[in-house]
TIFIFI-880167 format. One record per residue: x, y, z of N, C-alpha, C in turn; residue number from 1; residue in three letters. Coordinates in nm, 3 decimals. Layout:
<pts>
PT     nxx     nyy     nzz    caxx    cayy    cazz     cxx     cyy     czz num residuo
PT       X       Y       Z       X       Y       Z       X       Y       Z NUM     ALA
...
</pts>
This chain:
<pts>
PT     nxx     nyy     nzz    caxx    cayy    cazz     cxx     cyy     czz num residuo
PT  -1.024  -0.201   0.961  -0.984  -0.331   1.078  -0.912  -0.452   0.980   1     MET
PT  -0.978  -0.456   0.902  -0.902  -0.591   0.807  -0.756  -0.569   0.721   2     GLN
PT  -0.788  -0.424   0.680  -0.687  -0.392   0.612  -0.556  -0.364   0.698   3     GLU
PT  -0.580  -0.319   0.842  -0.467  -0.326   0.942  -0.410  -0.431   0.952   4     HIS
PT  -0.516  -0.568   0.958  -0.461  -0.688   1.013  -0.351  -0.741   0.911   5     LEU
PT  -0.428  -0.708   0.787  -0.373  -0.785   0.657  -0.201  -0.707   0.645   6     ARG
PT  -0.218  -0.585   0.679  -0.067  -0.530   0.650   0.004  -0.558   0.769   7     VAL
PT  -0.053  -0.569   0.897   0.045  -0.620   1.000   0.120  -0.743   0.965   8     LEU
PT   0.034  -0.873   0.895   0.084  -0.990   0.875   0.183  -0.991   0.771   9     ARG
PT   0.159  -0.886   0.692   0.237  -0.868   0.553   0.397  -0.826   0.595  10     LEU
PT   0.389  -0.725   0.700   0.524  -0.675   0.754   0.560  -0.774   0.863  11     MET
PT   0.479  -0.847   0.933   0.545  -0.945   1.006   0.632  -1.061   0.941  12     ALA
PT   0.579  -1.079   0.833   0.674  -1.182   0.771   0.769  -1.126   0.674  13     SER
PT   0.794  -1.020   0.671   0.900  -0.927   0.564   0.996  -0.858   0.643  14     ASN
PT   0.985  -0.805   0.781   1.058  -0.741   0.840   1.200  -0.792   0.874  15     VAL
PT   1.313  -0.738   0.903   1.429  -0.782   0.961   1.441  -0.749   1.084  16     ASP
PT   1.424  -0.873   1.193   1.410  -0.860   1.327   1.539  -0.813   1.380  17     PRO
PT   1.665  -0.800   1.301   1.813  -0.770   1.364   1.809  -0.589   1.328  18     LYS
PT   1.709  -0.544   1.283   1.710  -0.397   1.244   1.621  -0.312   1.331  19     LYS
PT   1.638  -0.172   1.369   1.560  -0.107   1.427   1.406  -0.105   1.370  20     PRO
PT   1.304  -0.129   1.413   1.156  -0.136   1.346   1.159  -0.044   1.234  21     LEU
PT   1.177   0.084   1.273   1.118   0.179   1.152   1.202   0.168   1.022  22     PRO
PT   1.331   0.156   1.048   1.430   0.102   0.941   1.397  -0.023   0.892  23     GLU
PT   1.355  -0.126   0.945   1.308  -0.255   0.888   1.160  -0.268   0.823  24     ALA
PT   1.100  -0.156   0.862   0.943  -0.156   0.787   0.971  -0.084   0.660  25     LEU
PT   1.046   0.015   0.641   1.081   0.097   0.539   1.140  -0.009   0.438  26     ILE
PT   1.255  -0.097   0.478   1.310  -0.192   0.372   1.203  -0.290   0.326  27     GLU
PT   1.136  -0.331   0.403   1.045  -0.443   0.403   0.921  -0.389   0.301  28     ALA
PT   0.853  -0.260   0.326   0.775  -0.217   0.241   0.841  -0.180   0.097  29     LEU
PT   0.959  -0.138   0.063   1.034  -0.151  -0.042   1.037  -0.268  -0.115  30     GLY
PT   1.093  -0.375  -0.036   1.110  -0.509  -0.103   0.962  -0.549  -0.164  31     LYS
PT   0.868  -0.553  -0.094   0.741  -0.591  -0.114   0.666  -0.493  -0.244  32     ILE
PT   0.684  -0.367  -0.221   0.660  -0.293  -0.330   0.722  -0.294  -0.475  33     ALA
PT   0.852  -0.320  -0.480   0.933  -0.370  -0.588   0.881  -0.496  -0.632  34     THR
PT   0.881  -0.583  -0.540   0.827  -0.738  -0.600   0.690  -0.728  -0.649  35     GLY
PT   0.605  -0.648  -0.589   0.455  -0.657  -0.642   0.457  -0.553  -0.746  36     ARG
PT   0.545  -0.466  -0.774   0.543  -0.367  -0.877   0.449  -0.271  -0.856  37     LYS
PT   0.438  -0.218  -0.715   0.346  -0.145  -0.698   0.384   0.023  -0.741  38     TRP
PT   0.259   0.088  -0.762   0.287   0.222  -0.813   0.314   0.318  -0.665  39     ARG
PT   0.381   0.425  -0.697   0.404   0.516  -0.573   0.310   0.522  -0.490  40     TRP
PT   0.153   0.537  -0.523   0.047   0.576  -0.474  -0.012   0.435  -0.376  41     SER
PT   0.013   0.319  -0.426  -0.008   0.212  -0.342   0.090   0.185  -0.249  42     THR
PT   0.216   0.228  -0.257   0.315   0.218  -0.164   0.296   0.316  -0.051  43     TRP
PT   0.244   0.429  -0.091   0.236   0.512  -0.001   0.129   0.484   0.097  44     LEU
PT  -0.016   0.437   0.036  -0.134   0.393   0.095  -0.083   0.285   0.190  45     LYS
PT  -0.004   0.172   0.157   0.043   0.091   0.251   0.137   0.135   0.357  46     ASN
PT   0.214   0.216   0.322   0.288   0.275   0.429   0.211   0.356   0.557  47     ALA
PT   0.107   0.441   0.497  -0.005   0.499   0.577  -0.039   0.382   0.674  48     ALA
PT  -0.140   0.270   0.614  -0.186   0.185   0.698  -0.094   0.123   0.784  49     THR
PT   0.027   0.076   0.765   0.109   0.030   0.845   0.138   0.139   0.950  50     VAL
PT   0.153   0.260   0.940   0.143   0.371   1.057   0.004   0.381   1.136  51     GLN
PT  -0.095   0.363   1.068  -0.228   0.369   1.146  -0.214   0.224   1.227  52     GLY
PT  -0.191   0.148   1.206  -0.201  -0.027   1.234  -0.121  -0.024   1.368  53     ALA
PT   0.008   0.011   1.352   0.068   0.037   1.462   0.053   0.142   1.571  54     LEU
PT  -0.004   0.226   1.537  -0.064   0.321   1.635  -0.167   0.271   1.724  55     ALA
PT  -0.245   0.184   1.658  -0.374   0.103   1.752  -0.345  -0.027   1.775  56     VAL
PT  -0.210  -0.047   1.781  -0.186  -0.210   1.809  -0.232  -0.274   1.927  57     LEU
PT  -0.269  -0.209   2.029  -0.333  -0.285   2.132  -0.486  -0.305   2.118  58     PRO
PT  -0.545  -0.258   2.032  -0.684  -0.287   1.959  -0.663  -0.446   1.901  59     LEU
PT  -0.554  -0.482   1.864  -0.538  -0.602   1.795  -0.472  -0.704   1.871  60     TYR
PT  -0.385  -0.669   1.959  -0.289  -0.755   2.044  -0.284  -0.706   2.189  61     PHE
PT  -0.367  -0.768   2.239  -0.400  -0.720   2.406  -0.215  -0.702   2.464  62     GLU
PT  -0.212  -0.627   2.535  -0.084  -0.575   2.604   0.018  -0.543   2.527  63     GLY
PT   0.018  -0.503   2.386   0.119  -0.453   2.309   0.114  -0.294   2.314  64     CYS
PT   0.209  -0.232   2.332   0.199  -0.088   2.328   0.180  -0.026   2.177  65     PRO
PT   0.133   0.099   2.177   0.114   0.163   2.048   0.273   0.201   2.005  66     SER
PT   0.285   0.224   1.858   0.397   0.263   1.821   0.363   0.367   1.738  67     LEU
PT   0.425   0.473   1.778   0.409   0.586   1.683   0.500   0.616   1.577  68     TYR
PT   0.485   0.568   1.472   0.604   0.589   1.373   0.603   0.738   1.332  69     LEU
PT   0.519   0.812   1.345   0.556   0.957   1.329   0.631   1.044   1.412  70     LYS
PT   0.670   0.984   1.508   0.779   1.030   1.607   0.921   0.995   1.552  71     GLU
PT   0.948   0.903   1.427   1.064   0.880   1.397   1.096   0.928   1.261  72     TYR
PT   1.219   1.003   1.265   1.246   1.071   1.159   1.269   1.001   1.037  73     GLU
PT   1.330   0.886   1.031   1.358   0.823   0.886   1.214   0.791   0.834  74     PRO
PT   1.107   0.732   0.925   0.970   0.682   0.880   0.915   0.820   0.806  75     TRP
PT   0.906   0.923   0.866   0.876   1.066   0.817   0.912   1.080   0.702  76     VAL
PT   1.056   1.068   0.697   1.120   1.117   0.550   1.062   1.025   0.445  77     LYS
PT   1.043   0.889   0.493   1.000   0.807   0.391   0.865   0.818   0.328  78     GLU
PT   0.786   0.870   0.427   0.648   0.889   0.387   0.646   1.023   0.300  79     LEU
PT   0.730   1.122   0.332   0.738   1.256   0.262   0.775   1.206   0.118  80     SER
PT   0.868   1.127   0.100   0.957   1.083  -0.021   0.855   1.033  -0.118  81     HIS
PT   0.762   0.930  -0.055   0.667   0.859  -0.119   0.546   0.952  -0.146  82     LEU
PT   0.508   1.047  -0.056   0.409   1.170  -0.111   0.444   1.239  -0.246  83     GLY
PT   0.593   1.276  -0.231   0.632   1.336  -0.362   0.618   1.277  -0.479  84     LYS
PT   0.684   1.140  -0.463   0.665   1.044  -0.589   0.535   1.005  -0.636  85     LYS
PT   0.431   1.019  -0.546   0.289   0.977  -0.577   0.238   1.136  -0.665  86     THR
PT   0.273   1.239  -0.589   0.239   1.353  -0.667   0.284   1.350  -0.832  87     LYS
PT   0.411   1.315  -0.827   0.494   1.302  -0.991   0.411   1.201  -1.062  88     GLU
PT   0.348   1.110  -1.017   0.312   0.981  -1.075   0.215   1.004  -1.184  89     GLU
PT   0.220   0.974  -1.293   0.113   0.987  -1.409   0.018   0.889  -1.393  90     VAL
PT  -0.120   0.928  -1.360  -0.222   0.832  -1.332  -0.245   0.727  -1.422  91     PRO
PT  -0.280   0.590  -1.399  -0.310   0.525  -1.544  -0.457   0.531  -1.537  92     THR
PT  -0.499   0.517  -1.642  -0.657   0.542  -1.658  -0.664   0.458  -1.823  93     GLN
PT  -0.771   0.376  -1.777  -0.797   0.291  -1.896  -0.860   0.382  -2.017  94     ALA
PT  -0.811   0.353  -2.141  -0.840   0.389  -2.259  -0.985   0.385  -2.294  95     GLN
PT  -1.033   0.508  -2.350  -1.192   0.492  -2.380  -1.214   0.392  -2.499  96     PRO
PT  -1.321   0.319  -2.489  -1.369   0.214  -2.576  -1.389   0.261  -2.726  97     ALA
PT  -1.344   0.219  -2.818  -1.360   0.258  -2.953  -1.499   0.220  -3.000  98     THR
PT  -1.534   0.299  -3.105  -1.661   0.276  -3.153  -1.670   0.108  -3.215  99     ARG
PT  -1.575   0.048  -3.258  -1.569  -0.086  -3.317  -1.602  -0.178  -3.166 100     GLU
PT  -1.528  -0.143  -3.045  -1.569  -0.205  -2.950  -1.698  -0.224  -2.895 101     GLU
PT  -1.748  -0.106  -2.879  -1.873  -0.096  -2.848  -1.967  -0.177  -2.945 102     ILE
PT  -1.956  -0.157  -3.067  -2.064  -0.202  -3.153  -2.030  -0.378  -3.141 103     ASP
PT  -1.926  -0.409  -3.130  -1.908  -0.571  -3.078  -1.975  -0.600  -2.952 104     LYS
PT  -1.930  -0.542  -2.830  -2.009  -0.560  -2.734  -2.150  -0.563  -2.713 105     ALA
PT  -2.217  -0.468  -2.790  -2.371  -0.463  -2.824  -2.424  -0.596  -2.913 106     VAL
PT  -2.327  -0.636  -3.021  -2.383  -0.755  -3.085  -2.371  -0.876  -2.998 107     GLN
PT  -2.267  -0.879  -2.914  -2.264  -1.002  -2.843  -2.380  -1.000  -2.727 108     LEU
PT  -2.406  -0.905  -2.686  -2.497  -0.884  -2.582  -2.661  -0.917  -2.643 109     HIS
PT  -2.672  -0.893  -2.780  -2.774  -0.919  -2.837  -2.755  -1.078  -2.846 110     ARG
PT  -2.675  -1.114  -2.887  -2.680  -1.293  -2.933  -2.703  -1.353  -2.798 111     ILE
PT  -2.657  -1.301  -2.683  -2.675  -1.383  -2.573  -2.826  -1.356  -2.480 112     HIS
PT  -2.901  -1.279  -2.557  -3.018  -1.251  -2.482  -3.129  -1.360  -2.508 113     GLN
</pts>
């Protein structure tokens, strides 16, 4: 629920009200993703959260209708594109600690006990 509200606020402050909503959402997500240097997986997760939040919009704002983005071809194409990019993305993973780093951490731990 908190995630839905967060993403709704984020979209509300970034969509162009002069454009059709699905197109405006795609553009806003792209602008935010680029500005925040999101990886494809983060971009996809936020797009899916937008879709879910708008589908249950009446839960958050009484009198508002649900909006089913999955019925809009440009939105479906965008999610498909993001899904493909996510699958191509090389995961980021922390490098394992070296023996020297482990020894230093153990030594610092002993000093502070």
